C-alpha positions in Angstrom: -6.6 -0.7 -31.1 -9.4 -3.5 -30.1 -7.5 -6.1 -32.2 -4.7 -5.0 -30.1 -6.1 -4.8 -26.7 -7.8 -8.3 -26.7 -4.5 -10.4 -28.0 -4.0 -12.9 -25.4 -1.0 -11.5 -23.6 1.8 -13.8 -22.2 4.3 -11.4 -21.1 3.1 -9.5 -18.4 6.4 -9.4 -15.2 9.3 -11.0 -17.0 12.3 -9.3 -15.6 16.2 -10.5 -15.2 17.0 -13.6 -13.2 19.8 -13.6 -11.1 19.7 -17.9 -11.6 20.0 -19.6 -15.0 18.7 -23.4 -14.9 21.0 -25.2 -16.8 18.8 -26.4 -19.4 15.7 -24.5 -21.1 11.8 -25.6 -21.5 10.5 -25.1 -25.1 7.3 -24.9 -23.6 7.7 -22.2 -21.4 8.3 -18.3 -22.5 11.4 -16.6 -21.3 12.6 -13.5 -21.3 14.7 -14.3 -24.5 12.5 -16.4 -25.9 9.8 -13.9 -25.9 11.0 -10.8 -27.6 11.2 -12.2 -30.7 8.9 -11.0 -33.3 6.3 -8.1 -33.8 3.4 -9.8 -32.4 5.5 -10.3 -29.3 6.3 -6.9 -28.9 2.5 -6.3 -29.9 1.3 -8.8 -26.8 3.6 -6.6 -24.4 2.1 -3.2 -25.6 -1.2 -4.7 -25.0 -0.7 -5.2 -21.7 0.3 -1.6 -21.3 -2.4 -0.1 -22.6 -4.6 -2.0 -21.6 -4.3 -1.4 -17.8 -5.0 2.5 -18.8 -8.8 1.2 -17.6 -8.0 -1.6 -15.7 -11.2 -1.2 -13.3 -9.3 -1.3 -9.6 -5.5 0.4 -10.9 -6.2 1.9 -14.3 -6.5 6.0 -14.7 -9.6 5.1 -16.6 -10.7 2.6 -14.7 -13.8 2.5 -12.5 -11.7 3.9 -9.3 -9.5 6.3 -10.8 -12.1 7.7 -12.7 -14.3 8.6 -9.7 -10.7 9.8 -7.8 -10.4 12.1 -11.2 -14.2 13.5 -10.2 -13.6 13.6 -6.2 -12.1 16.4 -5.4 -13.5 19.3 -7.6 -16.5 21.5 -6.6 -18.6 20.1 -9.5 -19.4 16.1 -7.7 -20.0 14.7 -5.0 -19.0 10.6 -4.0 -21.8 9.3 -1.2 -20.1 7.7 1.7 -20.8 3.7 0.5 -16.9 3.8 0.0 -14.6 5.2 2.9 -11.7 5.8 0.4 -13.3 7.5 -2.2 -15.9 9.5 0.4 -12.1 10.3 2.6 -11.2 11.9 -0.8 -14.2 13.8 -1.9 -14.6 15.2 2.1 -10.8 16.1 1.9 -10.4 13.4 5.1 -8.0 11.0 3.6 -4.7 10.4 4.6 -1.8 8.1 3.1 -3.5 5.3 4.2 -6.6 6.3 1.9 -6.6 3.1 -0.5 -7.6 5.1 -4.2 -4.8 7.0 -4.5 -2.4 4.0 -4.0 -4.5 2.4 -6.5 -3.6 5.0 -9.3 0.2 5.2 -8.1 0.3 1.3 -8.4 -1.4 0.8 -11.7 0.7 4.0 -13.2 3.4 2.4 -12.6 2.7 -1.1 -13.3 2.0 0.6 -16.9 5.2 2.2 -17.4 7.1 -1.1 -16.3 5.3 -2.2 -19.1 6.6 0.2 -20.9 10.0 -0.1 -20.6 10.1 -3.6 -20.9 9.1 -2.7 -24.5 11.4 0.3 -25.1 14.2 -1.9 -23.4 13.5 -5.1 -25.4 11.9 -4.6 -28.5 15.7 -2.8 -29.9 17.3 -6.7 -29.5 13.9 -8.4 -31.7 14.5 -9.9 -34.9 11.7 -6.9 -36.4 12.3 -4.6 -39.0 13.9 -1.5 -37.9 11.5 0.9 -38.9 8.8 -1.2 -37.1 10.8 -1.2 -34.1 11.4 2.3 -33.8 7.8 3.5 -33.8 6.9 0.4 -31.1 9.8 2.1 -28.7 7.9 5.0 -29.6 4.6 4.0 -28.6 5.8 2.5 -25.4 7.2 6.0 -24.5 4.3 7.6 -25.3 2.3 5.1 -22.9 5.2 5.8 -20.1 4.9 9.5 -20.6 1.0 9.4 -20.3 1.6 7.9 -16.6 4.2 9.8 -16.0 1.9 12.6 -16.6 -1.0 11.2 -14.1 1.6 10.6 -11.5 2.6 14.2 -11.7 -0.6 16.3 -11.7 -1.6 13.9 -9.2 1.6 13.0 -6.5 3.1 16.1 -7.6 7.3 14.3 -6.9 7.9 10.3 -7.3 10.8 8.1 -8.6 11.8 8.0 -12.1 11.8 4.5 -13.7 13.4 4.4 -17.2 14.8 1.4 -17.0 13.6 -2.6 -16.4 14.8 -3.2 -12.7 17.1 -6.3 -13.0 17.9 -6.6 -8.8 15.7 -6.2 -6.1 17.2 -3.2 -5.2 16.4 -1.3 -8.2 12.9 -0.7 -7.8 14.0 1.5 -4.6 14.5 4.8 -5.7 14.0 8.2 -4.1 11.3 10.5 -5.5 12.2 13.2 -8.5 11.7 16.5 -8.6 8.3 18.2 -9.9 10.2 19.7 -12.5 12.5 16.6 -13.5 9.5 14.2 -14.4 8.0 16.7 -16.1 11.2 16.9 -18.2 10.8 13.1 -18.9 7.1 13.8 -20.0 8.4 16.2 -22.3 11.2 14.1 -24.1 8.9 10.9 -23.9 6.1 12.5 -25.9 8.7 14.2 -28.0 10.5 11.4 -29.3 6.9 9.8 -29.5 5.8 13.0 -31.7 9.0 12.2 -34.1 8.1 8.9 -35.0 4.2 7.7 -34.5 2.6 8.2 -37.7 -0.8 10.5 -37.9 -3.1 7.4 -38.5 -3.4 3.6 -38.5 -5.5 1.1 -40.6 -8.9 1.0 -39.1 -8.0 -2.3 -37.2 -5.4 -0.8 -35.2 -7.8 2.3 -34.4 -7.1 3.8 -31.2 -3.1 3.1 -30.7 -1.0 6.4 -30.2 -0.5 9.1 -32.8 1.6 11.7 -33.7 -1.7 14.1 -32.6 -2.0 12.7 -29.7 1.5 13.1 -28.4 1.3 16.8 -29.7 -1.4 17.5 -28.0 -0.3 15.8 -24.5 2.8 17.2 -25.0 1.1 21.1 -25.3 -0.9 19.9 -22.5 2.1 19.2 -20.5 3.4 23.0 -21.3 0.2 24.8 -20.0 0.7 22.8 -16.9 3.7 24.1 -16.2 2.6 27.5 -17.6 5.4 27.1 -20.8 2.8 29.5 -22.9 5.6 29.9 -26.1 6.2 26.0 -25.7 2.3 25.3 -25.5 1.7 27.2 -28.7 3.8 26.2 -30.9 2.7 22.6 -30.4 -0.8 23.4 -30.8 -0.3 25.4 -33.6 1.2 22.6 -35.4 -2.5 20.7 -34.9 -4.8 24.0 -35.6 -5.5 26.5 -37.9 -5.5 30.3 -36.4 -9.9 29.6 -37.7 -9.8 26.6 -35.2 -9.8 24.0 -37.8 -7.6 21.6 -38.2 -4.5 21.4 -40.2 -3.3 19.4 -42.1 -2.6 16.5 -42.3 -4.5 16.3 -39.2 -8.9 16.0 -39.8 -9.6 16.5 -36.0 -12.9 18.2 -35.7 -15.7 18.9 -33.0 -18.6 17.3 -33.9 -21.9 18.5 -34.7 -23.8 16.9 -31.8 -21.7 17.0 -28.2 -23.4 14.1 -26.9 -22.1 11.8 -29.3 -18.9 12.1 -28.0 -20.3 9.8 -25.4 -22.0 6.9 -27.3 -20.8 4.1 -28.0 -21.6 4.0 -31.6 -19.9 7.1 -31.9 -16.2 5.9 -30.7 -13.0 6.7 -32.2 -14.4 9.7 -34.2 -12.9 12.8 -35.9 -13.0 14.6 -32.3 -10.8 12.1 -30.8 -7.3 12.5 -30.7 -6.5 9.7 -28.0 -9.2 7.5 -26.3 -9.4 4.5 -24.1 -10.8 1.2 -25.8 -13.7 -0.3 -23.9 -15.6 -3.1 -25.0 -18.4 -6.1 -23.2 -16.2 -9.3 -24.2 -13.8 -11.5 -21.9 -15.2 -13.1 -18.6 -17.7 -12.4 -16.4 -15.6 -11.0 -13.7 -15.1 -7.2 -13.9 -13.6 -7.4 -11.1 -11.2 -10.2 -11.5 -7.3 -10.1 -11.9 -5.8 -10.7 -15.3 -7.0 -13.4 -16.7 -9.7 -15.4 -18.8 -12.5 -14.7 -16.8 -11.4 -10.9 -16.7 -14.4 -9.0 -18.2 -13.1 -6.0 -21.1 -16.3 -3.7 -20.4 -16.1 -1.1 -17.1 -18.7 -0.6 -14.2 -18.2 2.7 -14.3 -21.4 3.8 -16.0 -23.1 0.8 -13.5 -21.7 3.0 -10.1 -23.0 5.9 -11.4 -26.5 4.9 -12.2 -29.0 5.2 -9.7 -30.6 2.7 -7.6 -33.7 2.5 -9.5 -31.9 1.1 -12.8 -29.5 -1.5 -10.6 -26.6 0.9 -9.9 -25.1 2.3 -7.2 -25.5 6.1 -7.4 -22.0 6.9 -6.1 -21.7 10.3 -7.8 -24.2 13.2 -8.2 -23.4 16.5 -9.9 -23.0 19.3 -7.0 -25.9 22.1 -7.3 -23.2 24.6 -8.3 -22.4 22.4 -11.5 -26.6 22.3 -12.0 -26.0 26.3 -11.9 -22.9 26.7 -13.7 -24.8 24.8 -17.3 -27.5 27.2 -16.8 -25.3 30.5 -16.5 -26.0 31.1 -20.4 -28.8 30.3 -22.7 -28.3 29.0 -26.3 -29.6 31.6 -29.4 -33.3 29.7 -29.3 -33.4 30.7 -25.4 -32.6 27.0 -24.7 -30.6 25.9 -22.2 -27.4 24.8 -23.3 -27.2 21.4 -25.1 -24.7 20.4 -23.2 -26.3 20.4 -19.8 -28.6 17.8 -21.9 -26.0 15.7 -22.6 -24.4 15.9 -19.5 -26.9 16.0 -16.8 -30.7 14.8 -16.2 -32.9 17.0 -13.8 -36.4 18.0 -13.8 -37.4 19.3 -16.5 -40.6 18.9 -18.6 -40.7 15.6 -20.3 -37.3 14.4 -18.7 -36.5 11.0 -19.7 -33.6 8.5 -18.0 -34.0 5.0 -18.1 -36.8 4.9 -20.7 -38.6 6.4 -17.4 -39.9 10.2 -16.1 -36.8 11.6 -14.1 -40.0 12.1 -11.6 -39.3 8.6 -10.8 -36.1 8.9 -9.6 -35.5 9.8 -5.9 -33.4 12.6 -5.2 -30.7 12.2 -3.2 -28.3 14.3 -1.1 -30.3 17.3 -1.8 -29.0 17.1 -5.3 -31.1 18.5 -8.5 -29.4 16.8 -10.9 -28.1 13.1 -11.6 -25.4 11.9 -14.7 -26.2 11.7 -18.3 -22.3 11.7 -19.9 -21.2 8.3 -20.3 -24.3 6.6 -19.0 -26.3 4.2 -20.8 -29.3 6.0 -20.2 -31.4 5.5 -23.2 -31.6 1.9 -22.1 -33.9 0.2 -19.0 -30.7 -0.1 -17.1 -27.5 -0.3 -16.8 -27.3 -3.8 -16.8 -24.7 -6.1 -15.2 -21.0 -5.1 -13.8 -19.2 -4.4 -16.6 -21.5 -4.3 -19.3 -20.9 -0.9 -20.5 -18.4 -0.1 -23.4 -18.5 3.2 -24.2 -14.8 4.2 -25.2 -13.3 7.1 -22.3 -12.2 10.0 -24.5 -8.8 10.6 -23.0 -8.4 13.5 -25.0 -10.5 15.6 -27.1 -10.3 18.2 -29.8 -12.5 20.9 -27.8 -9.6 20.4 -24.9 -7.0 21.2 -27.5 -9.1 24.5 -28.8 -9.4 25.5 -25.0 -6.0 25.0 -24.2 -4.7 26.9 -27.3 -7.3 29.8 -26.3 -5.7 29.9 -22.8 -2.4 29.8 -23.6 -2.6 32.6 -26.1 -4.8 34.3 -23.9 -1.8 33.9 -21.4 0.6 35.8 -23.7 -1.7 38.7 -24.6 -2.8 37.6 -27.6 -6.4 37.4 -26.9 -7.3 38.4 -30.5 -6.0 35.0 -32.1 -7.6 33.2 -28.7 -11.3 34.3 -30.1 -12.1 32.4 -32.8 -10.7 29.5 -30.9 -13.2 29.8 -27.9 -16.4 31.0 -30.7 -15.8 27.6 -31.9 -16.5 25.8 -28.6 -19.4 28.1 -28.7 -20.9 27.8 -31.9 -21.1 24.1 -31.3 -22.9 24.6 -28.4 -25.3 26.9 -30.0 -24.1 30.5 -28.0 -23.6 34.0 -29.4 -19.8 34.6 -30.4 -17.8 36.5 -28.5 -17.1 39.9 -29.4 -13.4 40.6 -29.6 -13.4 43.6 -27.0 -12.6 41.0 -24.1 -9.5 41.9 -22.4 -7.1 39.4 -20.8 -9.0 38.6 -18.0 -12.7 38.8 -19.6 -11.3 35.6 -21.5 -9.8 34.2 -19.0 -13.5 34.1 -17.2 -15.0 32.7 -20.4 -12.3 30.3 -20.7 -12.3 28.8 -17.0 -16.7 28.9 -17.8 -16.5 26.8 -20.9 -13.7 24.3 -19.1 -15.7 23.7 -16.6 -19.6 22.8 -18.7 -17.6 21.1 -21.8 -15.5 18.8 -19.8 -18.0 18.0 -16.4 -17.4 14.2 -15.8 -14.3 14.0 -17.8 -11.7 14.5 -14.4 -10.4 17.6 -15.9 -12.2 20.4 -13.2 -10.0 19.9 -9.9 -6.4 20.3 -12.2 -7.9 23.0 -14.1 -8.8 24.9 -10.6 -5.1 24.3 -9.0 -3.3 25.6 -11.8 -5.5 28.6 -12.2 -4.7 28.9 -8.4 -8.7 28.6 -7.6 -9.2 25.6 -5.9 -9.7 27.2 -2.3 -12.0 30.1 -3.9 -14.4 27.5 -6.0 -14.8 24.6 -4.0 -15.3 27.0 -0.1 -17.7 28.3 -3.1 -19.2 25.4 -3.7 -22.2 22.8 -2.3 -19.5 20.1 -1.8 -19.8 17.8 1.7 -16.8 18.5 3.6 -15.8 21.5 1.6 -14.9 22.7 5.1 -11.9 20.5 6.0 -9.9 21.3 2.4 -6.7 22.5 3.0 -5.1 23.9 -0.1 -1.5 23.0 1.2 -2.5 19.8 2.2 -5.3 18.4 -0.7 -3.5 20.3 -3.6 -1.8 16.7 -4.3 -2.2 13.3 -2.7 0.6 12.1 0.0 2.8 9.1 -1.2 1.0 6.0 -0.1 1.3 4.6 2.7 2.0 0.7 1.4 4.9 2.6 -0.6 6.1 4.6 2.0 6.7 0.8 3.8 8.2 -1.2 1.5 10.7 1.7 -0.2 13.3 2.9 2.0 14.8 5.2 -0.3 11.3 7.4 -0.6 10.1 10.4 1.5 6.5 11.4 2.3 5.6 14.9 1.2 6.1 17.4 3.8 2.3 18.6 4.2 1.2 14.8 5.4 
């Protein structure tokens, strides 16, 4: 995939035009001249993939990674960025900028995917390759709609490239309609995509990724049997991967979040990041744009040149300590995810005690940080791939779907796989449904810290108000579940789209 991502992309915004020039310039790309070869389609796909991690607008870019984590009970964001602080303290409004970045970024990805879906069948590409490229674009379109429905609930659906100005303005579809669109796209991707690629194309969407996200989509709709049907394509009853898939939990949990172990066996889909290109991490799509990310830089303490913007809550710090390993030590996921004042604790090659304790928080973030270096370098220097979908997520979601269907005994080996990797004792088979769900909820909280899942987990479990109120998160007293469970439609969209209506809670 890193080969694909860094291809120069010429076609970013070509659409149909009402006017035609009498003579065509052979030196200028047009919509008609671009969509001819496999290389053209790959360039357009590269533009679609790349926007997933664009620093301002991408779902795994700097701003939106903070948005994913800002609202739950495990993180607090400081007040140097007004929009992010508003999200973290539940004082946001339709004019708060970061949800608008997510909204704009997702629709940019959808527009680019629609270009591939619309134009590739009219190219000179071999039909089998055409079908695969279209399936890949449908996976990416579904992924962007998945992010939109989780964050805004109801948004417009676009499945074709707008031809005239009026085509850009659509009313919102319902949540149910959006989920149907997501399911259809993932189903079509699943039926065509390969199980793997040659090494030079690692990172592109696979059949396993489509199955995983389809199953996850069913979980968010509480379609438990449909979710089970998808997950059992990937997982044996023992928790091992089912052939032809070779997914597995890495022996060392922390390796998932280190650059040297990118694209490993635990990953179903990850965002390809590399410290190449220009020096401008915040630039637009031009030759000076950096392909690294500034997320680690933004979370690093000021003592090592960072912006110290995100901090684990003390509630999260305590959650990690709920259970010790078989040897009586802390959960290894705690050491991999955060750093605190324990004997010999090192952070950026200096004792943890040399770092200032800020906002009365006991810990700082280690996960996805380059904390074994002396500092985080310059903005854009980090190149650790963001792991969008891990096998651990599949195991716990599968266990949850089984548990919600009363099949607790079948969920047990799946949860024990997660516990075994963390050096915890096996659960006994006497757990009832409620006890198993308590265990799954705890495991998801510690397993996916900093991976942008907590808020969405709490919402589908109906625990947002309870868990945020019981945290030490600043701004928790302003949380209103009816208002803050989804974002409002961004005000810029309200200003420009006469067909769209605001969420009544806003």
